[in-house]
DRENDO-1510 file (C-alpha; in Angstrom, 1 decimal, always signed):
<recs>
REC; n; res; u; v; w
REC; 1; MET; +30.4; -14.8; +45.6 .
REC; 2; THR; +31.3; -18.4; +46.3 .
REC; 3; SER; +31.8; -21.0; +43.5 .
REC; 4; ILE; +28.6; -22.7; +44.6 .
REC; 5; GLU; +26.7; -19.4; +44.3 .
REC; 6; TRP; +28.3; -18.8; +40.9 .
REC; 7; ARG; +27.1; -22.2; +39.6 .
REC; 8; ARG; +23.6; -21.7; +40.9 .
REC; 9; GLY; +21.3; -20.5; +38.1 .
REC; 10; ARG; +23.7; -21.0; +35.3 .
REC; 11; VAL; +21.2; -22.8; +33.2 .
REC; 12; ILE; +18.6; -20.0; +33.6 .
REC; 13; ALA; +21.3; -17.5; +32.8 .
REC; 14; SER; +22.2; -19.4; +29.6 .
REC; 15; LEU; +18.6; -19.5; +28.6 .
REC; 16; ALA; +18.3; -15.7; +29.1 .
REC; 17; VAL; +21.3; -15.1; +26.9 .
REC; 18; LEU; +19.9; -17.4; +24.3 .
REC; 19; VAL; +16.6; -15.5; +24.3 .
REC; 20; ALA; +18.5; -12.2; +23.9 .
REC; 21; LEU; +20.5; -13.6; +21.0 .
REC; 22; LEU; +17.3; -14.8; +19.3 .
REC; 23; LEU; +15.7; -11.4; +19.6 .
REC; 24; VAL; +18.7; -9.6; +18.2 .
REC; 25; PHE; +19.8; -12.2; +15.6 .
REC; 26; PRO; +16.7; -14.3; +14.6 .
REC; 27; ALA; +18.4; -15.0; +11.3 .
REC; 28; VAL; +20.6; -17.6; +13.1 .
REC; 29; VAL; +17.6; -19.9; +13.1 .
REC; 30; PRO; +17.6; -21.5; +9.6 .
REC; 31; ASN; +14.5; -21.6; +7.4 .
REC; 32; THR; +15.1; -25.3; +6.6 .
REC; 33; PRO; +13.5; -27.5; +7.6 .
REC; 34; GLY; +10.0; -26.1; +8.1 .
REC; 35; ARG; +10.9; -22.4; +7.8 .
REC; 36; LEU; +11.4; -22.2; +11.5 .
REC; 37; GLY; +13.2; -18.9; +11.1 .
REC; 38; SER; +10.2; -17.2; +9.5 .
REC; 39; LEU; +7.9; -18.6; +12.1 .
REC; 40; LEU; +10.1; -17.1; +14.9 .
REC; 41; GLU; +10.3; -13.8; +13.1 .
REC; 42; THR; +6.6; -13.6; +12.6 .
REC; 43; PHE; +6.0; -13.7; +16.4 .
REC; 44; LEU; +9.3; -12.2; +17.5 .
REC; 45; PRO; +7.9; -9.6; +19.9 .
REC; 46; TRP; +6.2; -12.4; +21.9 .
REC; 47; LEU; +9.5; -13.9; +22.7 .
REC; 48; GLY; +9.6; -11.2; +25.4 .
REC; 49; LEU; +7.1; -13.2; +27.3 .
REC; 50; THR; +9.9; -15.6; +28.3 .
REC; 51; VAL; +11.5; -12.8; +30.4 .
REC; 52; PRO; +9.0; -12.9; +33.3 .
REC; 53; VAL; +9.3; -16.7; +33.5 .
REC; 54; LEU; +13.1; -16.3; +33.6 .
REC; 55; LEU; +12.9; -13.7; +36.3 .
REC; 56; VAL; +10.6; -15.9; +38.4 .
REC; 57; LEU; +13.0; -18.9; +38.0 .
REC; 58; ALA; +15.9; -16.7; +38.9 .
REC; 59; ALA; +14.1; -15.6; +42.1 .
REC; 60; LEU; +13.2; -19.1; +43.0 .
REC; 61; ARG; +16.9; -20.2; +42.6 .
REC; 62; ARG; +18.0; -17.1; +44.5 .
REC; 63; SER; +20.6; -16.6; +41.8 .
REC; 64; TYR; +22.0; -13.1; +41.2 .
REC; 65; VAL; +23.7; -14.4; +38.1 .
REC; 66; ALA; +20.4; -15.6; +36.6 .
REC; 67; LEU; +18.7; -12.4; +37.7 .
REC; 68; VAL; +21.2; -10.1; +36.0 .
REC; 69; ALA; +21.3; -12.3; +32.9 .
REC; 70; SER; +17.5; -12.1; +32.6 .
REC; 71; LEU; +17.9; -8.4; +32.2 .
REC; 72; VAL; +19.8; -8.9; +29.0 .
REC; 73; PRO; +16.7; -9.9; +26.9 .
REC; 74; VAL; +14.8; -7.1; +28.6 .
REC; 75; ALA; +17.3; -4.6; +27.1 .
REC; 76; ALA; +17.2; -6.4; +23.8 .
REC; 77; TRP; +13.4; -6.2; +23.6 .
REC; 78; ILE; +13.3; -2.6; +24.5 .
REC; 79; ALA; +15.9; -1.7; +21.9 .
REC; 80; LEU; +14.0; -3.6; +19.2 .
REC; 81; PHE; +10.4; -2.8; +20.0 .
REC; 82; GLY; +10.3; -0.2; +22.7 .
REC; 83; GLY; +10.0; +2.6; +20.2 .
REC; 84; LEU; +6.7; +1.1; +18.9 .
REC; 85; LEU; +5.2; +1.7; +22.4 .
REC; 86; LEU; +5.9; +5.4; +22.3 .
REC; 87; PRO; +3.1; +7.8; +21.3 .
REC; 88; GLY; +2.9; +8.2; +17.6 .
REC; 89; HIS; +2.5; +11.4; +15.7 .
REC; 90; GLU; +0.2; +12.6; +12.9 .
REC; 91; PRO; +2.3; +14.0; +10.1 .
REC; 92; ALA; +1.1; +17.4; +9.1 .
REC; 93; GLY; -0.1; +17.8; +5.5 .
REC; 94; GLY; -0.3; +14.1; +4.9 .
REC; 95; ILE; -3.0; +11.6; +3.8 .
REC; 96; THR; -4.7; +8.9; +5.7 .
REC; 97; ALA; -4.7; +5.3; +4.4 .
REC; 98; VAL; -6.7; +2.3; +5.6 .
REC; 99; GLN; -5.9; -1.3; +4.9 .
REC; 100; HIS; -8.4; -4.2; +5.5 .
REC; 101; ASN; -8.8; -7.8; +4.5 .
REC; 102; VAL; -12.6; -7.8; +4.6 .
REC; 103; SER; -12.9; -11.7; +4.5 .
REC; 104; ASP; -14.6; -13.7; +1.8 .
REC; 105; GLU; -16.9; -15.0; +4.5 .
REC; 106; ASN; -17.9; -11.5; +5.8 .
REC; 107; PRO; -21.6; -11.7; +6.8 .
REC; 108; ASP; -22.1; -7.9; +6.6 .
REC; 109; PRO; -20.1; -6.3; +3.8 .
REC; 110; ALA; -22.3; -3.2; +3.8 .
REC; 111; GLY; -21.7; -2.7; +7.5 .
REC; 112; THR; -18.0; -3.2; +7.0 .
REC; 113; ALA; -18.1; -0.6; +4.3 .
REC; 114; ARG; -19.9; +1.9; +6.5 .
REC; 115; SER; -17.4; +1.3; +9.3 .
REC; 116; LEU; -14.4; +2.0; +6.9 .
REC; 117; ALA; -16.1; +5.1; +5.5 .
REC; 118; GLY; -16.4; +6.4; +9.0 .
REC; 119; SER; -12.6; +6.5; +9.2 .
REC; 120; ARG; -12.6; +9.4; +6.7 .
REC; 121; ALA; -9.5; +8.0; +5.2 .
REC; 122; ASP; -8.2; +9.3; +1.8 .
REC; 123; LEU; -7.4; +5.8; +0.6 .
REC; 124; ILE; -9.0; +2.5; +1.5 .
REC; 125; ALA; -7.5; -0.8; +0.3 .
REC; 126; LEU; -9.5; -4.0; +0.5 .
REC; 127; GLU; -8.7; -7.7; +0.0 .
REC; 128; GLU; -10.9; -10.8; -0.4 .
REC; 129; LEU; -13.5; -9.0; -2.3 .
REC; 130; THR; -16.0; -11.5; -3.6 .
REC; 131; PRO; -18.4; -10.9; -6.6 .
REC; 132; SER; -21.3; -11.1; -4.2 .
REC; 133; ALA; -20.0; -8.6; -1.7 .
REC; 134; LEU; -18.5; -6.1; -4.2 .
REC; 135; PRO; -21.7; -4.3; -5.0 .
REC; 136; ALA; -22.3; -3.5; -1.4 .
REC; 137; PHE; -18.8; -1.9; -1.0 .
REC; 138; VAL; -19.3; +0.0; -4.3 .
REC; 139; ALA; -22.7; +1.3; -3.2 .
REC; 140; VAL; -21.7; +2.3; +0.3 .
REC; 141; LEU; -18.3; +3.9; -0.4 .
REC; 142; ALA; -19.3; +5.7; -3.6 .
REC; 143; PRO; -20.6; +9.0; -2.0 .
REC; 144; ASP; -17.3; +9.6; -0.2 .
REC; 145; TYR; -14.9; +7.8; -2.6 .
REC; 146; PRO; -15.8; +8.6; -6.2 .
REC; 147; HIS; -12.8; +6.9; -7.5 .
REC; 148; HIS; -12.2; +3.2; -7.2 .
REC; 149; ALA; -10.4; +0.3; -9.0 .
REC; 150; VAL; -10.8; -3.5; -8.6 .
REC; 151; ARG; -8.6; -6.2; -10.0 .
REC; 152; GLY; -9.5; -9.8; -9.0 .
REC; 153; THR; -10.2; -9.9; -5.3 .
REC; 154; VAL; -8.3; -6.6; -4.4 .
REC; 155; GLY; -9.6; -3.1; -4.6 .
REC; 156; LEU; -8.7; +0.5; -3.9 .
REC; 157; TRP; -11.2; +3.3; -3.1 .
REC; 158; SER; -9.8; +6.9; -3.3 .
REC; 159; LYS; -10.8; +10.5; -2.7 .
REC; 160; TYR; -8.2; +11.3; -5.3 .
REC; 161; PRO; -8.5; +10.7; -9.1 .
REC; 162; LEU; -7.0; +7.4; -10.1 .
REC; 163; SER; -5.2; +6.7; -13.4 .
REC; 164; ASP; -2.9; +4.1; -14.9 .
REC; 165; VAL; -4.7; +1.3; -13.1 .
REC; 166; ARG; -3.3; -2.1; -13.9 .
REC; 167; LEU; -3.0; -5.6; -12.6 .
REC; 168; VAL; +0.2; -6.5; -10.8 .
REC; 169; ASP; +1.0; -10.2; -11.4 .
REC; 170; ILE; +2.1; -11.7; -8.1 .
REC; 171; ARG; +0.8; -15.2; -8.9 .
REC; 172; PRO; +3.3; -17.9; -7.7 .
REC; 173; GLU; +4.1; -20.7; -10.1 .
REC; 174; GLY; +1.6; -23.5; -10.1 .
REC; 175; ILE; -1.4; -21.4; -9.1 .
REC; 176; GLU; -4.2; -21.4; -11.7 .
REC; 177; GLU; -5.1; -18.5; -14.0 .
REC; 178; GLY; -7.5; -16.0; -12.6 .
REC; 179; TRP; -5.7; -15.7; -9.3 .
REC; 180; ASN; -5.4; -12.0; -9.3 .
REC; 181; ARG; -4.4; -10.3; -6.0 .
REC; 182; GLY; -2.4; -7.3; -6.9 .
REC; 183; LEU; -3.1; -3.9; -8.5 .
REC; 184; ARG; -1.3; -0.7; -9.0 .
REC; 185; ALA; -2.8; +2.8; -9.6 .
REC; 186; THR; -1.6; +6.4; -9.7 .
REC; 187; ALA; -3.4; +8.7; -7.2 .
REC; 188; ARG; -3.3; +12.3; -8.1 .
REC; 189; THR; -3.1; +14.0; -4.7 .
REC; 190; ALA; -2.8; +17.7; -3.8 .
REC; 191; ARG; +1.0; +17.0; -3.3 .
REC; 192; GLY; +1.5; +15.3; -6.6 .
REC; 193; GLU; +1.3; +11.8; -8.0 .
REC; 194; VAL; +1.7; +8.7; -5.9 .
REC; 195; ALA; +1.8; +5.1; -7.0 .
REC; 196; VAL; -0.5; +3.0; -4.8 .
REC; 197; TYR; -0.1; -0.7; -4.7 .
REC; 198; VAL; -2.7; -3.1; -3.2 .
REC; 199; ALA; -1.6; -6.7; -2.6 .
REC; 200; HIS; -2.7; -9.9; -1.0 .
REC; 201; LEU; +0.0; -12.4; -0.7 .
REC; 202; PRO; -0.8; -16.2; -0.4 .
REC; 203; SER; -1.9; -17.5; +2.9 .
REC; 204; VAL; +0.5; -19.5; +5.2 .
REC; 205; ARG; -0.6; -22.8; +6.7 .
REC; 206; MET; +1.0; -24.8; +9.5 .
REC; 207; SER; +1.6; -28.4; +8.8 .
REC; 208; PRO; +3.0; -31.3; +10.9 .
REC; 209; THR; +5.0; -32.5; +7.9 .
REC; 210; LYS; +5.9; -29.2; +6.2 .
REC; 211; GLY; +6.1; -26.8; +9.1 .
REC; 212; PHE; +5.5; -23.1; +8.4 .
REC; 213; GLY; +4.1; -23.3; +4.9 .
REC; 214; SER; +5.3; -20.0; +3.4 .
REC; 215; PRO; +7.0; -20.9; +0.0 .
REC; 216; ALA; +4.2; -19.6; -2.1 .
REC; 217; ARG; +3.9; -16.4; -0.1 .
REC; 218; ASP; +7.7; -15.9; -0.3 .
REC; 219; GLU; +7.6; -16.4; -4.1 .
REC; 220; SER; +4.8; -13.8; -4.4 .
REC; 221; ALA; +6.8; -11.4; -2.3 .
REC; 222; VAL; +9.6; -11.6; -4.8 .
REC; 223; LEU; +7.3; -10.7; -7.6 .
REC; 224; LEU; +5.8; -7.8; -5.6 .
REC; 225; GLY; +9.2; -6.5; -4.7 .
REC; 226; ALA; +10.3; -6.6; -8.3 .
REC; 227; ALA; +7.2; -4.6; -9.4 .
REC; 228; ILE; +7.9; -2.0; -6.8 .
REC; 229; ALA; +11.5; -1.8; -7.8 .
REC; 230; ALA; +10.5; -1.1; -11.4 .
REC; 231; GLU; +8.0; +1.6; -10.4 .
REC; 232; ARG; +8.7; +4.8; -12.3 .
REC; 233; LEU; +7.2; +7.2; -9.7 .
REC; 234; ASP; +9.4; +8.0; -6.7 .
REC; 235; ARG; +6.6; +8.0; -4.1 .
REC; 236; VAL; +5.0; +4.7; -3.5 .
REC; 237; ILE; +2.3; +3.5; -0.9 .
REC; 238; LEU; +1.9; -0.2; -0.4 .
REC; 239; LEU; -1.3; -1.4; +1.3 .
REC; 240; GLY; -2.0; -5.1; +1.7 .
REC; 241; ASP; -2.4; -8.3; +3.6 .
REC; 242; LEU; +1.1; -9.7; +3.3 .
REC; 243; ASN; +0.4; -12.6; +5.5 .
REC; 244; SER; +3.3; -12.0; +7.8 .
REC; 245; THR; +5.0; -9.3; +9.8 .
REC; 246; VAL; +7.7; -6.9; +8.7 .
REC; 247; ASP; +10.3; -8.9; +10.7 .
REC; 248; ASP; +9.8; -12.1; +8.6 .
REC; 249; ARG; +12.7; -12.7; +6.2 .
REC; 250; GLY; +10.3; -14.0; +3.7 .
REC; 251; LEU; +9.0; -10.5; +3.1 .
REC; 252; ALA; +12.6; -9.1; +2.6 .
REC; 253; PRO; +12.1; -8.5; -1.2 .
REC; 254; VAL; +9.4; -6.1; -0.2 .
REC; 255; THR; +10.4; -4.6; +3.1 .
REC; 256; SER; +14.0; -3.9; +1.9 .
REC; 257; ARG; +12.5; -1.4; -0.5 .
REC; 258; MET; +9.9; +0.2; +1.7 .
REC; 259; ARG; +9.7; +2.2; +4.9 .
REC; 260; GLU; +7.8; +0.8; +7.8 .
REC; 261; PRO; +5.6; +2.7; +10.3 .
REC; 262; GLU; +7.5; +4.6; +12.9 .
REC; 263; SER; +5.4; +3.5; +15.9 .
REC; 264; GLY; +2.5; +1.2; +16.9 .
REC; 265; PHE; +2.2; -2.5; +17.0 .
REC; 266; ALA; -1.4; -2.6; +15.6 .
REC; 267; PHE; -1.8; -6.4; +15.7 .
REC; 268; SER; -4.5; -7.1; +13.1 .
REC; 269; TRP; -4.9; -10.9; +13.1 .
REC; 270; PRO; -6.9; -12.8; +14.2 .
REC; 271; ALA; -9.6; -10.2; +15.0 .
REC; 272; GLY; -10.8; -12.0; +18.1 .
REC; 273; LEU; -7.3; -12.1; +19.8 .
REC; 274; PRO; -4.8; -10.3; +17.6 .
REC; 275; VAL; -1.2; -11.6; +17.9 .
REC; 276; ALA; +0.5; -10.2; +14.8 .
REC; 277; ARG; +0.2; -7.4; +12.3 .
REC; 278; ILE; +0.1; -9.2; +9.0 .
REC; 279; ASP; -1.7; -6.3; +7.3 .
REC; 280; GLN; +0.8; -3.6; +6.3 .
REC; 281; ILE; +1.0; +0.0; +5.3 .
REC; 282; MET; +4.4; +0.9; +3.9 .
REC; 283; THR; +5.9; +3.6; +1.8 .
REC; 284; ARG; +8.8; +4.6; -0.4 .
REC; 285; ALA; +10.0; +8.3; -0.5 .
REC; 286; ALA; +7.3; +9.0; +2.1 .
REC; 287; THR; +6.9; +8.6; +5.9 .
REC; 288; VAL; +4.3; +6.5; +7.7 .
REC; 289; GLY; +3.5; +7.8; +11.2 .
REC; 290; ASP; +1.7; +5.9; +13.9 .
REC; 291; VAL; -0.2; +2.8; +12.7 .
REC; 292; ARG; -3.3; +1.8; +14.6 .
REC; 293; THR; -6.1; -0.6; +14.5 .
REC; 294; LEU; -9.7; +0.3; +13.8 .
REC; 295; PRO; -12.9; -1.3; +15.3 .
REC; 296; ALA; -13.6; -4.8; +14.3 .
REC; 297; THR; -15.9; -5.5; +11.4 .
REC; 298; GLY; -17.3; -8.8; +10.1 .
REC; 299; SER; -13.8; -10.0; +9.1 .
REC; 300; ASP; -11.3; -12.2; +10.8 .
REC; 301; HIS; -8.8; -9.3; +10.4 .
REC; 302; LEU; -8.9; -5.9; +12.1 .
REC; 303; PRO; -8.6; -2.8; +9.8 .
REC; 304; ILE; -5.4; -0.7; +10.3 .
REC; 305; ALA; -5.0; +3.0; +9.5 .
REC; 306; ALA; -2.0; +5.3; +9.3 .
REC; 307; ARG; -1.2; +8.9; +8.4 .
REC; 308; ILE; +1.4; +9.2; +5.6 .
REC; 309; ARG; +3.5; +12.3; +5.0 .
REC; 310; LEU; +4.3; +12.7; +1.3 .
</recs>
């Protein structure tokens, strides 16, 4: 290879290496200013879309160096996310959980409740329950889910008896009283007691001046992580709209204490064109199998479901 051939495509090759580095080490992007690191991590799998562009550019430049370098982010993406593409498994002897932000603007709460009941899940966690929509969910779910608990705008419906139900305070500083988005209950399953947490962390907004506005969500994640850390029961199931993906460093106080699903992307938001799974099903001292989305309801989120081995 001549020196001219070697120089051809070096910029493309450098970009390919940079993409691979960002995939493997997203933490190198700082969170100040504008929490750019969290923004990158939230949509990290989509960074793989740069690879086809790099391959086309390498072909146009007729650069073997750029072509080979473009395979590096391919390998990185497969190593990080390839396992999520593999067929999942349904753990034997487990329970099925469904998580859904039903939207406070849902035009058909009864229809949404019927759709969720059709999943035949053992546990159903809901967020953005409004006083006007709550009676519809209670009425429709009652025949199959005789046990339920609601605190503020989050609720849990269960086929198992529930006890020790209490509010989990995940309210960030500066948010008014009455903002209740966390609950904890003990579910008495056939395989023993399990602590079930339902949480809805603060929403994130993009701003030209503040960037990725996640400080309140991050603060709430710290409070939720502390509550889980203090949980007396070994087995814990967390169901909730955490308003980010498991790769986001802002959720580290929670994700560092929990196990994530073994397979499945299950992008849940926005329902019309899902680009991220910000709804989560995670466990402690238990295993989450394949996570999947369920059919759309009247919400801007898709429901997700997973089988859990206790």
